[in-house]
N, C-alpha and C positions, 0 to 999 in steps of 0.2 A: 660371402654375400657380395653381390655385385654393387657397383656404385649407383646404378639406376634404382635398385631396390632401396638402398639407403637414402637416396634423395627423395624418393617417393614417400618413405616412412617419415622422413623429416618434415616434408610438406604437410602430410596428414596430421602429424603431431602439432605443428605450428597452427594449422587451421583450426583444429579442435581447441587448442589453448587460447587462441584469439577469440573464438566464439564464447568460450567459458568466461574469459575476462570481460568481454562486452556485456555478458549477462550479469556479471557480478558488479560491474562498474555503475556507480551512481554519479551522474554529471554534477550534482550539487556538491558532493564530497570532493570531487576533483577540482571544482572551482574554488572551494574553500581552501584546499591544499595549495593551489597556485597562488591564491591571495596571501596565504601565510608565508609562502616563500618570497613573494615580493616585499612583504613587510620586513622580513629578515634582511633582504638585500638593501632596502631603504635604511634600515638601522645600521648596517655596516657602513654605508655612505655617510651617514650622519656622524658615526664614530670617526671616520676619516677626516671629515671637516673639523670636528672637535680637536683631533690630534694635530692637524696642520695649524689651527688657530692657536693651540697651546704653544707649539714651537715658535710661531710668529710672535707670540706675546713674550716668550722667553728671550728671543733675539731683541725685541724692542726694549726690554728691561736692561739687557746687556749693553745695548747701544747707548742707552741713557747713562748708564754707569761710566762707560768709556768716554762719552762726551763730557761728562762732569769731570772725569779725571784729566782729560785733555785741557779743559778750561783751567783746571787747577795747576797743571804744568805751565800753562801760559802765564797765569798770574804769578807763579813762583819765578819764572824767568824774568818777568817784568820787574818784580820786586828785587831780585838779585842784581839786575842791571842798574836799578836805581841806587843800590848800595855799592855799586862799583865792582861787583863780583860777576865779571863777564864769563868766567869759567863756569860758575853755577848756572848762569843764565843759559849758556850754550848747552849744558847738560840737560836742563829742563826742556829746552826747545827740542833737543834730540829725542828725548822720551816722548814728547808730544807728537813729534813726527812719526815715530814708530807706532804710537797708539792710533794716530790718524789712519795709518795703513790698515790696522785691524778694523777700525770703524768703517772704512770704505768696503772692506770685504764683507763685514756683517750687513752693511746696507744692501749690498748686492743679494746676499742670501735672504735678507728680509723682503726685498722686492719679489724675489722668486717665490718665497712662501706666501706672500700676499696674493700673487697671481694664482698660485695653486689653490689657495683657499677660495678665492672668488670663483675659480673654475669648478671646484667641488661643490660650492654652495649653489651655483647655477644648476649643476647636474642633480643635486639633491632636490632642488625645487621642481625640476622637470620630472624626476622620478616620482616625487610626491603627487604631482598632477596626474601622472599615468596610473599610479596606484589608486588614487581617488576615482578616476574614470573607470578603472577595472572593477573596483568595488561596486560602483553604481550598475555597471553592466552585469556583473555577477549576480547581484540581487534581483535584477530584472529577469535574467535567464532562469534563476532558481524559482522565482514566482511563476513564470510562464510554464516551466517544466512541471511544477507542482499542480498547477491548474489543469494542464493537459493530462497529467497522470490521474487526477480525480475524475476528469471527464471520461477518460478511458475506462476507469473502474465502474463508473455509473452506467456507461453504455454497455459494458460487458454484463453488468448485473441485470439490466433491462432485457438484454438479448439472451441471457441465460448461458453464455459461453464462458463465464468466469468459473474458476474452480470451486469457489464457495457456493455459488448459486447452482452449479451443476450437481453438487452433492445434495443440496436441498431438493432439487428437482427429482433426483433419483430416490430420495427418502419418501417424497410425496407419492411417487409412482409405486414404490414398494408397499406403502400403507394402503393405497387404493386397491392394489392387487390382493393383498391379504384380506381386506374388507369384503371384496367381491367373492373371494374363496370361502370366507366364513358364511356369508349370506347364502351362497349356493349350497353349502353343506347343511345349514339349518333347514333350508327349504326341502332338500332331499330327505332329511330325517323325518320331517313332518309328513311328507307324502308316504314314506314307508310305514310310519306309525298309523296313519289313517287307513292304509290298505291292509294293515295287519301283518305285513311282512316282518315288522319288528314289534316286540312286546314292550309294553310300558313297564319297566322294572319298578317304578314307584307305586304302581297300582292305582294312581289317582285317576288316570284316564281310562282304566279298564272297565268294561261293561259286563254285567252279568247276562245270563241267558235270557231272562225275561225281557230286559231292556232291548236286547238284540232282536228278539222275536217281535216285540212291539214295533220296533223300527222297520222290521221287514214287512209287517202287516200294513203299516202306514205307507210304506213305499209301494206295496201292492195296490192299496186304495188309490193312491195318486195315479197309478198306471191305469186302473179301471176308469177313473174319472176322465183321464185324458182320452182313453179309447172311446168312451161314450160321447165326449164332445166332438170327436172326429166323425163318429157315425152320424151325429146330428147335423153336422155341417154337410156331409155327403148326402143326407136325406133331404136337403133343401128346406130345412126348417119345418119338417112334418111334425105331426102331433106327437109322434113317438120319440122325437129328439129330446125335448126338454124332459120328458118322462125318464128317458135313459139317463140323462144327466142327474136327475133327482135320484134315480136308482143308484147311480154311482156315488151320490152323496150319502146314501144310506138312510134317507128320510121317507121312502115310499112304503107301500103296504107289505103284506106277507109274502108276495111273490118276489121280493128282493132277494138277491143272492146273499146267503148268510156269510158273515165274515169268517175268515179262516180261524180255525181253532188255535188256541194258545196252549202249548204244552208246558205247564207250570212245573212238571216233575223232571224236566230236562236238566 
């Protein structure tokens, strides 16, 4: 496999991994993690200050002891000289001189530790101030991010582009489609039953022959009445018009058209 293909595959992999990390990253968690790391660093600096202060204190105690011992040698030399023991006095002063050399060395170390302690103390204070400022900024950013996230979710909910609201919208659409389908089916079945294309299996809505014939006769009467009314209108309100209407109503004399017979044996 050529180097060009390998470089391209590596670029694609890195771009997809970066995109996945961006999607999984929560800025609030990242800020909290950074703040935790700064606290750990501040704790280390404080431990360093405490260690330097402890060493300085130990040197201070050691210096006090050596100074006390040096003063003791001086007193012993003075006492020996007063007793006429110059040799003892010389020995005491010799020890005092050697001890003074140690005292001088310790004083140099003490001053160095003291300067280091002051330097670390100042660094600790500055770091503490930075950590406090970062904490304030972190909380501000977190609150702003949370508010923006809530506003985005609300806007998505209102616009219907959020995943949850999208599912709700699809469910409503499916329910409306099913309702319309059921209503259309019920209407079609009613029409088929009314036209006789389908039988009523329950028998509740089934009519016998007599009822059907009566309905047919009644329907025919309605037709005759309508026909007579139209004739009266065309006749311009002649005397025969109302009579025709009355004939259609079946309230006239013997010349009325007899009603259709009903076959009761059918």
